[in-house]
C-alpha positions in Angstrom: -114.2 18.1 176.7 -117.9 18.1 175.7 -119.1 19.4 172.4 -119.9 23.1 172.1 -123.5 24.2 172.5 -125.7 24.1 169.4 -126.5 27.3 167.7 -129.0 28.5 165.1 -127.7 31.1 162.5 -130.5 33.4 161.2 -129.8 35.2 157.9 -132.5 37.7 157.0 -132.5 41.3 156.0 -135.5 42.0 158.3 -134.3 42.8 161.8 -137.7 42.4 163.3 -137.9 38.9 161.9 -134.5 38.0 163.2 -135.3 39.3 166.6 -138.6 37.3 166.7 -136.8 34.1 165.8 -134.1 34.8 168.5 -136.8 35.4 171.1 -138.6 32.1 170.1 -135.4 30.1 170.3 -134.5 31.6 173.7 -137.7 29.9 175.0 -136.2 26.6 174.2 -132.7 27.6 175.4 -131.1 27.7 171.9 -128.3 30.2 171.1 -128.8 32.3 168.0 -126.5 34.4 165.8 -128.0 37.0 163.5 -126.8 38.2 160.1 -128.5 40.8 157.9 -126.9 39.5 154.7 -125.1 36.6 153.1 -121.8 38.6 153.0 -122.0 39.2 156.8 -122.5 35.5 157.4 -119.5 34.6 155.2 -117.2 37.0 157.1 -118.0 35.3 160.4 -116.2 32.4 161.9 -118.3 29.2 161.8 -119.7 27.9 165.1 -117.9 25.1 166.9 -121.0 23.1 167.9 -123.9 21.6 166.0 -125.4 24.2 163.7 -128.6 24.9 161.7 -129.2 27.7 159.3 -132.5 29.7 159.0 -132.1 31.4 155.7 -134.2 33.9 153.8 -134.6 33.2 150.1 -134.6 36.7 148.8 -132.3 39.4 150.2 -130.4 42.4 148.9 -127.1 41.2 147.5 -126.6 37.4 147.3 -129.7 35.4 147.7 -130.3 32.4 150.0 -130.3 30.1 147.1 -126.9 31.4 146.0 -125.5 30.8 149.4 -126.9 27.3 149.4 -124.9 26.6 146.2 -121.8 28.3 147.5 -121.9 26.1 150.7 -122.3 23.0 148.6 -119.3 23.9 146.4 -117.2 24.5 149.5 -118.4 21.2 151.0 -119.7 23.1 154.1 -122.5 20.8 155.2 -125.0 22.7 157.3 -128.7 21.9 157.5 -130.7 24.7 155.9 -134.3 25.8 156.6 -135.5 28.3 154.0 -137.9 31.1 154.9 -139.7 33.2 152.4 -142.7 35.6 152.2 -143.2 34.8 148.5 -142.7 31.1 147.6 -143.2 29.7 144.2 -142.9 26.1 143.0 -139.6 26.4 141.0 -137.9 28.2 143.9 -139.1 25.5 146.3 -138.0 22.7 144.0 -134.6 24.3 143.6 -134.1 24.6 147.3 -135.1 21.1 148.1 -133.0 19.6 145.3 -130.1 21.5 146.7 -130.5 19.7 150.0 -132.7 22.1 152.0 -134.3 20.4 155.0 -137.5 22.6 155.0 -139.1 25.4 153.2 -141.4 27.6 155.3 -143.6 30.4 154.0 -144.3 33.4 156.2 -146.3 33.5 158.3 -145.6 30.0 159.7 -146.4 28.3 163.0 -143.6 28.7 165.6 -143.8 25.0 166.3 -143.1 24.1 162.6 -139.9 26.2 162.8 -138.9 24.7 166.1 -139.5 21.1 164.8 -137.4 21.8 161.7 -134.6 23.3 163.8 -134.6 20.3 166.1 -134.2 17.9 163.2 -131.5 20.0 161.6 -129.4 20.2 164.8 -129.8 16.5 165.3 -128.7 15.8 161.8 -125.7 18.1 162.1 -124.7 16.6 165.5 -124.8 13.1 163.8 -122.7 14.3 160.9 -120.1 15.8 163.3 -119.9 12.6 165.3 -119.4 10.6 162.1 -116.7 13.0 160.9 -114.9 12.6 164.3 -115.2 8.8 164.1 -113.8 8.8 160.6 -110.9 11.0 161.6 -110.0 8.8 164.5 -110.2 5.7 162.2 -107.8 7.4 159.7 -105.4 8.2 162.6 -105.3 4.6 163.6 -104.8 3.5 160.0 -101.9 5.9 159.7 -100.1 4.1 162.5 -99.9 0.9 160.4 -96.6 0.0 158.7 -96.6 -0.5 155.0 -96.5 -4.3 155.5 -99.4 -4.2 157.9 -101.5 -2.2 155.4 -100.6 -4.7 152.7 -101.7 -7.6 154.9 -104.8 -5.8 156.0 -105.8 -5.6 152.3 -105.4 -9.3 151.9 -107.2 -10.1 155.2 -110.3 -8.1 154.3 -110.2 -9.7 150.9 -110.8 -13.0 152.6 -107.4 -14.5 152.2 -106.1 -17.0 154.8 -102.8 -16.5 156.6 -101.1 -19.2 154.5 -102.5 -17.8 151.3 -101.2 -14.3 152.2 -97.8 -15.7 153.1 -97.7 -17.3 149.6 -99.0 -14.2 147.9 -96.3 -11.8 149.3 -93.5 -14.3 149.9 -93.1 -14.3 153.7 -93.5 -16.9 156.4 -97.0 -17.7 157.7 -95.8 -17.0 161.3 -94.8 -13.5 160.2 -98.2 -12.9 158.6 -99.8 -13.9 162.0 -97.6 -11.4 163.9 -98.4 -8.6 161.5 -102.1 -9.5 161.6 -102.1 -9.4 165.4 -100.4 -6.0 165.4 -102.7 -4.4 162.8 -105.9 -5.7 164.6 -104.6 -4.2 167.8 -103.6 -0.9 166.2 -107.0 -0.6 164.4 -108.8 -1.6 167.6 -110.7 -4.3 165.6 -112.0 -7.2 167.6 -113.1 -9.4 164.7 -112.7 -9.8 161.0 -116.2 -8.4 160.2 -115.3 -5.3 162.3 -112.0 -4.9 160.4 -113.9 -5.3 157.1 -116.4 -2.5 158.1 -113.4 -0.3 158.8 -111.9 -1.0 155.4 -115.2 -0.1 153.8 -115.3 3.2 155.7 -111.7 3.9 154.6 -112.7 3.0 151.0 -110.0 0.3 150.8 -112.0 -2.1 148.6 -110.7 -0.5 145.4 -107.2 -1.2 146.5 -107.8 -4.9 147.2 -105.3 -7.3 145.7 -106.5 -9.6 143.0 -106.7 -13.2 144.2 -104.6 -15.6 142.1 
């Protein structure tokens, strides 16, 4: 199955502004979901596909900046484009330090918003692909036996088969068998590739100390 269509979430208490953004995005065939407040957004189910958030800074109830902080605390990584009619330097700095992609002041050029959304969706698409790749890698690692995991640690530490055999007290031929099995299970075609997988899995901190 392919990935779900990208969507842009517009959170602004001004219905005319929300509708104008939706009309603009329809011209480039992008789906939109509109919310009049942060609380309405938080009640909704998150989209399944790549997402970008167009967020008003000041709204009744919780502000856009508060939502940005809440999303960061919850580790919900979604690209945010802030929109405001009354920008000031401290507000802009706070938003950008919090990881906002863009900060646009009304009125703004339609193309500036479209460009920012395009970058945001591309960034979220890349993040989702990375998350899926990491999940698949962890699934493969979970298929390893405890002995295969132990030998993998020694292999990526640069130990030779005979050194590993001596380190853990088994025959060198047994090390070779386990090594072949773990390379196949991890779908690693070379030692450098296996080492990169170990880095992604953050295994370096678990590496055995060489005698």
